[in-house]
Structure formats: structure tokens, C-alpha cells
Steps between C-alpha positions, in 0.01 A plus 500: 500500500863519395842598627470859375186548707688384808782744424247783463348409837840505671591832338179672614547362851855635506437845354146562630427678172376367166694750290838431663435127498415508130816696427711250694338214304546672165129512412231766484290569808173395328656167402613432853165602650301284257717194567468541875123528468500173304720339764259610773211348303688172458591483868159619616641755746590869496875547517525875554297782648512786251440871555646823369773514762627145543484139395500267801515117496189334642517234770445240227797636310713489814417130539570416137804713429745263666390222265522735203850610595610138541353407159678787327826412676473138385441602140794742518714216635396281205591778256831561676582129491426495127729801444765324706489206260571740215751740659514565875723805441245681281204716597437718802657433836329673794766574759418626849762700687510656847509883523839520675656317206307605190636854429861394551501157337276541195723757320791257538328191362256616232760522224678172590166318516393634161834409349507148642126428462380711203168317457403532867284803581572605858210661691612626845254534786616682815339413834568373850599139566170362626305658214745360246464152648121530485526601133727203433242268657226660289706448181513879451882493507746251356781564747609753761826649623496489880746558782361242744484122502169339404395192692293210373488283191267719292791725396844442355774757560835572341752714696648761265737725694586631845446869569667656806332770709667833572455749781344818356583806711425874487819698416533641854421179688760392762529152346650646181830523688522119499628293212271209594167531684357239736138422423393543862635858501232596248214390724457830683382699198443240231227567243310211343254432223132440566359157586505254213849583373751223564776760535318634807525168684858447385600845629332447836660158540845631410472788748370278779153654504185305584282691256349760734647837412253737659450810288789435264432577135389207285549589135301348215800493267878483518526833315302669781721333758812629325356852484442496875853378568643770271299759696658382827191331640675173586701205371406182317631195317490490121569220250828529315343564158350824636844637596536726197159660550573561870838658432347728237274634778797582724448203733812353659530121468701266717546121491351302787696316765308175459481529120121467516326449168235313307484235231297590193327200349262420216183316606241326284224242543632146512231408247592783261522339153762745368767414752766543231399865459522566875839336523627693197385833646661411830824404329527831315423707810735295716785532250445876469477567874735241646771710660344829389321572827805422707718713275255791537517466878879491505514830314358695795 
């Protein structure tokens, strides 16, 4: 058995399909199938149940796959450490980013990152905080841009910039008559994101809500939330970098009385061998965004 066989096993388990797994691994389907058959013979157990409709891991595979994933992660760590000895700022850098930040931040930092770190290949991955942390633990990401603090010694974090929240109001809402809006005044008709989004909890906390909102809409994305506000369905809080998008939709923005906001930080595993790459990425993003979010908020 070899490392490629383990990667084939993990790919089939992830995709549930030999063809898609082979494509992801960059090999032909017959090659992948033959190697997995050999691996099953070496291990003495069947790894997958195969039929025309699906490929399902067997109970034996379920018991072994954790060890396989750990072995692959260790080898990847060895390879990453070797690359770090050569040039930590070269090669791909898998960067997780939360959905309420990704569409507004990435267009601002892609060019500066490429200019400052031309040999670093940035690969963004958008997902919710807990999923990004799980992918960091599994060595599937190198770092992640989050808007919450991460406890414990397994991660290292680098604060990059502060981003204020703004009250987002329908054009005809009574609160548009105010120059500054108190967070608690939004509680009556505030709209929030679905569970799992850190912005949801931050909005509820700012507005003095416990988390139980009855039948209130819970949007899966900030763009949906903004569409509902623009249609007059309710109010919400938005991060400062989304101000331009909101205004383009006809939403009225107002600063908040308590100047509520969030700190965006870069997080990586404390054992990550390419710490220099993480710090360099954080430095570029921090330099580009420091003051930008606040300036965007002050323009409302």
C-alpha cells in the first residue's frame, strides 16, 4: 500500500463516486478502481459497497478511515515542512473565509496579495466558522479569516482590522429619520442569518435578543438578508464592508449608538510549519483593510 492508495480511498469516501473521485485525483477511473481493489486485498477487508447507483463505505472502512486521514495529514505536514525549509512564501495557501466577509473582502485583497506575495497561490474556501475550524484541524486549510475569537492552544490568531456594524433599514422605515440608531431599537423587526453564522449571534447580542425570534426570517446568506431589508421586510445589522452593496440596493444605512462591530482575525494551527506565510498574508490583508472598513462606515 502507498500514500496514493490512501488518497484514492479518501476521495471515493468523500465523493461517493469512482468517476468524480478519479477526476479529483487526476487519474483515470480504471486506475483508481484497480488500486483500491489491491488495497482491499492487502488489508483483507472490503472498503466499499459498489452498485450502479452509489458507492458506500463499509463498516470496516468507517473504522479505518480515521487512521488513513491521519496518515495522509502527517505526510502532508512533512511535505509542507520541507517546502517551508525552501521557501515558506511559495506554493498554494488554502485560506478559509466566512460568508459574511468573503464577497466584500476578497476583491480588495487579491491584487495586493499577488503583488506582495507573487509566488504564493491563494486558494479561498468559503464556509461557516465551525466548519472552517474543523478543516483547519484536518489540515484541509492552512489558515482562516474569522470574526470571532478562538479559544485554546491548538490555534494561533492574528487580529487584522476592526469592522463596525451598521443599521440597515428599508427606505420608509421610521428609524431612517435618526442620524444614529440605538441597537435595541432594531430588536422589534430585526432579521438574522441562519444558525451557524457568527453574524447572527453578534446581531442578536447587539440588539439584546436571547436568540428566540419566533417566526422571524433566518436567511442563509447576507445577500438574501439585504434583499429582504430592501423589500421592507425588516431591519438588520451589516458589517461595514458590505455598505456599498447595501446602498446600491436602496437600503438606508445608519451608524450605531454603541458603535458595535467585530474584529476580523487570521487563524491557523499553532503547529502549522509555514507560519511565515500565514503572518505575511495577515500583514498584507491588515495593511490593506486597516482603516478601510471604518472609512466605509463613515461614508453613510
